[in-house]
C-alpha positions as CSV (number, residue, x, y, z in Angstrom):
1,M,-64.4,-91.4,-38.4
2,L,-61.5,-89.3,-39.8
3,S,-60.7,-89.8,-43.5
4,K,-57.2,-91.0,-44.3
5,K,-54.8,-88.2,-45.2
6,A,-53.6,-88.4,-48.8
7,T,-50.0,-89.4,-49.4
8,I,-47.5,-88.9,-52.3
9,D,-48.0,-92.6,-53.0
10,D,-51.7,-91.9,-53.7
11,V,-50.9,-89.1,-56.1
12,A,-48.3,-91.3,-57.9
13,R,-50.8,-94.2,-58.2
14,L,-53.7,-92.1,-59.6
15,A,-51.4,-90.3,-62.0
16,D,-49.8,-93.6,-63.0
17,V,-46.3,-92.1,-62.6
18,S,-43.4,-92.7,-60.2
19,I,-43.1,-91.0,-56.8
20,R,-39.9,-89.3,-58.2
21,T,-42.0,-87.7,-60.9
22,V,-44.5,-86.4,-58.4
23,S,-41.7,-85.0,-56.2
24,R,-40.3,-83.2,-59.2
25,V,-43.6,-81.5,-59.9
26,I,-43.9,-80.5,-56.2
27,N,-40.4,-79.0,-56.4
28,D,-41.0,-77.2,-59.7
29,S,-38.4,-79.2,-61.5
30,P,-38.3,-78.5,-65.3
31,R,-37.8,-82.2,-66.0
32,V,-41.5,-83.0,-66.3
33,G,-43.6,-82.5,-69.4
34,Q,-46.5,-80.0,-69.3
35,A,-49.2,-82.5,-69.8
36,T,-47.9,-84.8,-67.0
37,R,-47.3,-81.8,-64.7
38,A,-50.9,-80.5,-65.2
39,K,-52.3,-84.0,-64.5
40,I,-50.3,-84.4,-61.3
41,K,-51.2,-80.9,-60.1
42,Q,-54.9,-81.6,-60.7
43,I,-54.8,-84.8,-58.7
44,I,-52.9,-83.0,-55.9
45,E,-55.7,-80.5,-55.8
46,D,-58.5,-83.1,-56.0
47,L,-56.9,-85.1,-53.1
48,N,-56.2,-81.9,-51.1
49,Y,-52.7,-83.3,-50.7
50,H,-50.1,-81.2,-48.8
51,P,-46.5,-82.3,-49.1
52,N,-44.5,-82.9,-45.9
53,T,-42.3,-79.8,-45.8
54,Q,-39.5,-81.7,-44.0
55,A,-39.5,-84.5,-46.5
56,R,-39.8,-82.1,-49.4
57,G,-36.8,-80.2,-48.1
58,L,-34.7,-83.3,-47.8
59,A,-35.5,-84.3,-51.4
60,A,-34.6,-80.9,-52.7
61,R,-31.6,-80.4,-50.3
62,R,-33.2,-77.3,-48.8
63,S,-35.3,-76.4,-45.8
64,Y,-37.9,-74.2,-47.4
65,L,-37.4,-71.8,-44.6
66,L,-36.5,-68.1,-45.1
67,G,-35.4,-65.8,-42.3
68,M,-36.0,-62.1,-41.6
69,I,-33.5,-60.2,-39.5
70,Y,-34.5,-56.8,-38.1
71,D,-34.2,-54.2,-35.4
72,N,-36.7,-51.4,-36.1
73,P,-39.0,-49.5,-33.6
74,D,-41.7,-49.1,-36.2
75,A,-44.1,-52.1,-35.6
76,L,-46.3,-51.0,-38.5
77,Y,-43.3,-51.2,-40.9
78,I,-42.3,-54.6,-39.6
79,N,-45.9,-55.8,-40.1
80,D,-46.0,-54.6,-43.7
81,V,-42.7,-56.3,-44.5
82,Q,-43.9,-59.6,-43.0
83,R,-47.1,-59.4,-45.0
84,G,-45.2,-58.9,-48.2
85,V,-42.7,-61.7,-47.5
86,L,-45.5,-64.1,-46.4
87,S,-47.5,-63.5,-49.6
88,V,-44.7,-64.9,-51.7
89,C,-43.8,-67.6,-49.2
90,R,-47.4,-69.0,-49.4
91,E,-47.2,-69.0,-53.2
92,S,-43.8,-70.8,-53.2
93,G,-44.3,-73.3,-50.3
94,Y,-41.9,-71.5,-47.9
95,E,-42.2,-70.7,-44.2
96,L,-40.8,-67.5,-42.5
97,V,-38.7,-67.4,-39.4
98,V,-38.2,-64.0,-37.8
99,H,-35.2,-62.9,-35.7
100,P,-35.4,-59.6,-33.9
101,C,-32.1,-58.4,-32.6
102,D,-30.1,-55.4,-31.2
103,M,-28.3,-53.5,-33.9
104,H,-26.0,-52.0,-31.3
105,S,-24.9,-55.4,-30.0
106,D,-21.2,-56.2,-30.3
107,T,-22.2,-59.8,-31.2
108,L,-24.8,-58.9,-33.8
109,T,-23.0,-60.5,-36.7
110,E,-22.2,-63.7,-34.8
111,E,-25.7,-64.0,-33.5
112,A,-27.2,-63.5,-37.0
113,V,-25.0,-66.1,-38.6
114,S,-25.8,-68.5,-35.7
115,F,-29.5,-67.9,-36.3
116,V,-29.2,-68.8,-40.0
117,N,-27.2,-72.0,-39.3
118,R,-29.2,-73.1,-36.3
119,S,-32.5,-72.6,-38.2
120,Q,-31.0,-74.2,-41.4
121,L,-32.4,-71.3,-43.5
122,D,-32.2,-71.2,-47.3
123,G,-31.7,-67.4,-47.1
124,V,-32.5,-64.3,-45.2
125,I,-34.0,-60.8,-45.8
126,I,-32.4,-58.0,-43.8
127,L,-34.4,-54.9,-42.9
128,P,-33.1,-51.4,-42.3
129,P,-31.3,-50.2,-40.4
130,I,-29.5,-53.5,-39.9
131,S,-29.4,-53.9,-43.7
132,E,-26.8,-51.1,-43.7
133,N,-24.4,-53.2,-41.7
134,N,-21.7,-54.3,-44.3
135,D,-19.9,-56.5,-41.7
136,L,-23.1,-58.6,-41.4
137,A,-23.5,-58.8,-45.1
138,G,-19.9,-59.8,-45.5
139,A,-20.2,-62.5,-42.9
140,L,-23.3,-64.0,-44.6
141,A,-21.5,-64.0,-47.9
142,K,-18.5,-65.7,-46.4
143,N,-20.8,-68.4,-45.0
144,N,-22.5,-68.9,-48.4
145,V,-25.8,-67.6,-47.1
146,N,-28.3,-66.2,-49.6
147,Y,-29.4,-62.8,-48.5
148,V,-31.3,-59.7,-49.8
149,R,-31.1,-56.3,-48.1
150,L,-33.9,-53.6,-48.1
151,A,-32.2,-50.3,-48.4
152,S,-32.4,-46.6,-49.5
153,V,-29.2,-46.7,-51.5
154,P,-27.4,-49.3,-53.7
155,L,-25.1,-50.6,-51.0
156,D,-24.5,-54.0,-52.5
157,K,-24.6,-56.0,-55.7
158,A,-28.0,-56.1,-57.5
159,E,-28.7,-59.7,-56.4
160,H,-28.4,-58.6,-52.7
161,V,-30.5,-55.5,-52.5
162,V,-33.9,-54.0,-53.2
163,I,-33.8,-50.2,-53.2
164,S,-36.3,-47.5,-52.3
165,N,-35.4,-44.1,-53.8
166,E,-36.1,-42.0,-50.8
167,R,-34.1,-39.0,-51.8
168,S,-36.4,-38.3,-54.8
169,A,-39.5,-38.9,-52.5
170,T,-38.6,-36.3,-50.0
171,A,-37.7,-33.9,-52.8
172,A,-41.3,-34.3,-54.0
173,M,-42.6,-33.5,-50.5
174,A,-40.5,-30.3,-50.3
175,E,-41.7,-29.2,-53.7
176,Y,-45.3,-29.8,-52.7
177,L,-45.0,-27.8,-49.4
178,V,-43.3,-24.9,-51.2
179,G,-46.1,-25.0,-53.8
180,L,-48.5,-24.5,-50.9
181,G,-46.6,-21.4,-49.9
182,H,-44.5,-22.8,-47.1
183,C,-40.9,-21.8,-46.8
184,R,-40.2,-21.8,-43.1
185,I,-40.5,-25.6,-42.6
186,G,-39.6,-27.7,-39.6
187,Y,-38.0,-31.1,-40.2
188,I,-38.0,-34.1,-37.9
189,A,-35.2,-36.3,-38.9
190,G,-34.5,-40.0,-38.2
191,P,-31.7,-41.4,-36.0
192,K,-28.2,-40.2,-36.8
193,G,-25.9,-42.5,-38.7
194,M,-28.6,-44.2,-40.8
195,K,-28.4,-43.9,-44.6
196,S,-32.2,-43.5,-44.9
197,T,-31.9,-40.5,-42.5
198,R,-29.3,-38.8,-44.7
199,E,-31.1,-39.6,-48.0
200,R,-34.4,-38.2,-46.8
201,L,-32.8,-35.0,-45.3
202,E,-30.6,-34.3,-48.2
203,G,-33.3,-34.8,-50.8
204,F,-35.6,-32.4,-48.9
205,C,-32.9,-29.8,-48.4
206,D,-31.8,-29.9,-52.1
207,A,-35.3,-29.4,-53.3
208,L,-36.0,-26.5,-51.0
209,E,-32.9,-24.7,-52.1
210,K,-33.9,-25.1,-55.8
211,H,-37.0,-23.2,-54.9
212,G,-35.2,-20.4,-53.0
213,C,-35.9,-21.7,-49.5
214,K,-33.6,-23.1,-46.9
215,L,-33.9,-25.5,-44.0
216,E,-32.6,-23.6,-41.1
217,T,-30.5,-25.4,-38.5
218,E,-33.0,-24.5,-35.7
219,M,-35.7,-26.0,-37.8
220,I,-34.2,-29.5,-37.7
221,A,-35.0,-31.8,-34.8
222,R,-33.5,-35.3,-34.4
223,G,-36.1,-38.0,-33.7
224,A,-35.9,-41.8,-33.4
225,Y,-38.7,-42.9,-35.8
226,T,-41.0,-43.3,-32.7
227,F,-44.3,-41.6,-31.8
228,E,-42.8,-40.3,-28.5
229,S,-39.8,-38.7,-30.3
230,G,-42.2,-37.0,-32.7
231,I,-44.0,-35.4,-29.8
232,E,-40.7,-34.2,-28.3
233,C,-39.3,-32.9,-31.5
234,A,-42.5,-31.0,-32.5
235,R,-42.6,-29.3,-29.1
236,M,-39.1,-28.1,-29.6
237,L,-39.8,-26.8,-33.1
238,L,-43.0,-25.1,-32.1
239,A,-41.3,-23.4,-29.1
240,N,-39.3,-21.3,-31.5
241,P,-40.5,-17.7,-31.5
242,N,-40.7,-17.7,-35.2
243,R,-42.3,-21.2,-35.5
244,P,-42.6,-23.1,-38.7
245,T,-45.8,-23.0,-40.8
246,A,-45.3,-26.6,-41.7
247,I,-43.5,-29.7,-40.3
248,F,-42.3,-32.6,-42.3
249,A,-41.6,-35.7,-40.1
250,S,-39.5,-38.4,-41.8
251,N,-41.8,-41.2,-40.8
252,D,-45.5,-41.4,-40.0
253,E,-45.1,-42.4,-36.3
254,M,-43.2,-39.2,-35.7
255,A,-45.7,-37.2,-37.8
256,V,-48.6,-38.5,-35.7
257,G,-46.6,-37.5,-32.6
258,A,-46.2,-34.0,-34.1
259,I,-49.9,-33.7,-34.6
260,T,-50.5,-34.8,-31.0
261,A,-48.1,-32.2,-29.7
262,A,-49.5,-29.4,-31.9
263,Q,-53.0,-30.2,-30.8
264,E,-52.0,-30.2,-27.2
265,M,-50.6,-26.7,-27.7
266,G,-54.0,-25.5,-29.0
267,L,-53.0,-25.5,-32.7
268,K,-55.4,-26.6,-35.4
269,I,-54.1,-28.9,-38.1
270,P,-53.9,-27.8,-40.9
271,D,-55.3,-24.3,-40.3
272,D,-52.5,-23.2,-38.0
273,L,-49.9,-25.7,-39.0
274,S,-49.4,-28.2,-41.9
275,I,-47.9,-31.6,-41.0
276,A,-46.7,-34.4,-43.3
277,G,-45.1,-37.8,-42.8
278,F,-43.3,-40.6,-44.6
279,D,-44.3,-44.2,-45.1
280,D,-48.1,-44.1,-45.6
281,S,-48.6,-46.6,-42.8
282,I,-52.1,-47.6,-41.7
283,L,-52.0,-44.7,-39.2
284,A,-51.8,-42.1,-41.9
285,S,-55.4,-42.6,-43.2
286,R,-57.0,-43.3,-39.8
287,I,-55.8,-40.3,-37.8
288,T,-57.7,-37.0,-37.7
289,P,-56.9,-35.1,-39.8
290,R,-55.8,-37.7,-42.3
291,L,-52.0,-37.4,-42.9
292,T,-50.3,-36.2,-46.1
293,T,-47.4,-38.5,-46.5
294,I,-45.0,-40.3,-48.8
295,R,-46.2,-43.8,-49.7
296,R,-43.2,-46.1,-49.5
297,P,-44.1,-49.4,-51.2
298,V,-43.0,-51.5,-48.3
299,M,-45.0,-54.6,-49.1
300,Q,-44.0,-54.5,-52.7
301,M,-40.3,-54.2,-51.7
302,A,-40.7,-57.2,-49.4
303,R,-42.4,-59.2,-52.1
304,K,-39.6,-58.4,-54.6
305,A,-36.9,-59.2,-52.1
306,T,-38.5,-62.5,-51.4
307,V,-38.8,-63.4,-55.1
308,K,-35.2,-62.4,-55.6
309,L,-34.1,-64.5,-52.7
310,I,-36.0,-67.6,-53.8
311,A,-34.5,-67.1,-57.3
312,A,-31.0,-67.2,-55.8
313,V,-31.9,-70.3,-53.8
314,D,-33.2,-71.9,-57.1
315,G,-30.0,-70.9,-58.9
316,R,-31.9,-68.7,-61.3
317,E,-29.1,-66.2,-61.6
318,E,-30.8,-63.9,-64.2
319,D,-33.8,-63.3,-62.0
320,A,-31.8,-63.0,-58.8
321,C,-29.4,-60.4,-60.3
322,R,-32.1,-58.2,-61.8
323,G,-31.9,-54.7,-60.3
324,V,-34.9,-53.5,-58.4
325,T,-35.4,-49.8,-57.5
326,L,-38.9,-48.6,-56.4
327,V,-39.9,-44.9,-56.1
328,P,-42.2,-43.8,-53.3
329,S,-45.0,-41.5,-54.2
330,L,-46.6,-38.4,-52.6
331,V,-50.1,-38.9,-51.1
332,T,-52.0,-35.6,-50.2
333,R,-54.6,-35.7,-47.5
334,D,-56.1,-33.3,-44.9
335,S,-53.1,-32.4,-42.7
336,T,-51.7,-29.9,-45.1
337,R,-53.1,-26.7,-46.7
338,S,-52.1,-23.7,-48.7
339,L,-51.1,-20.5,-46.9
340,D,-53.1,-18.4,-49.5
């Protein structure tokens, strides 16, 4: 026989308080004393009581639903973001609703706003490259929607953005490769028009020039942040009579594609060619040879964006408006070597 599921009435009766007081503890209201709060929480744990999300939302005038809007070909990146968001959602009693869309659609903004309203979301997290769409951000603000954008530049007020300083990250990669003796370096860029593409390329070029090297035009190939484009771009770079001694791909999927292309051409990595990437996705440490890359703190960014978003929903302005900028770090592995 199944045991009866605990209710909020059971919690209130055992704690000798009103249902309203239990509800306040569940919703983290400051209007309950610490001793009473601790007692109620212990009873909730002992009874294995799980609040009804819908009822909880009605009481607090919120849905306890957050959304994630994205259009990104990198499935590993999307997975890492989701893991970061969900880790905070679990701690805070929220659920996540995802909305993949087409960044090139003429109705992107209308569809996104409709998604938020239809799902009755408390707020949304917007992933790059869609996060760079100021029309979308403006429409969300106009409709009083809480939102946080993941970005590579400070393209909004502090309350609406979590930043990854990717310019300094690629500069560190350039300095590392020059330190290994490489000066003729191939570069596989991301899609044209994206701020992350520009930040990564300019940071890399500036650092090279400081060390007396230059990224030649014929050494730049335009990729799409996909494995297939990495193969295509690497083949193009390696077809040059004076081929590069190293290739830096501006994400790991393209770097893995570059390794595949080089190996198909009979080149040994890193003996004949050094290859590096950007992201430090799960692929980076599992491919052979293991990939030297830039570790972008994707899950940490997602966590901080979610904390910031929930703070905005709660009306905790100081926490919501606190600026957040994270700096990716260089991770050296087996795919690069010194020319000496």
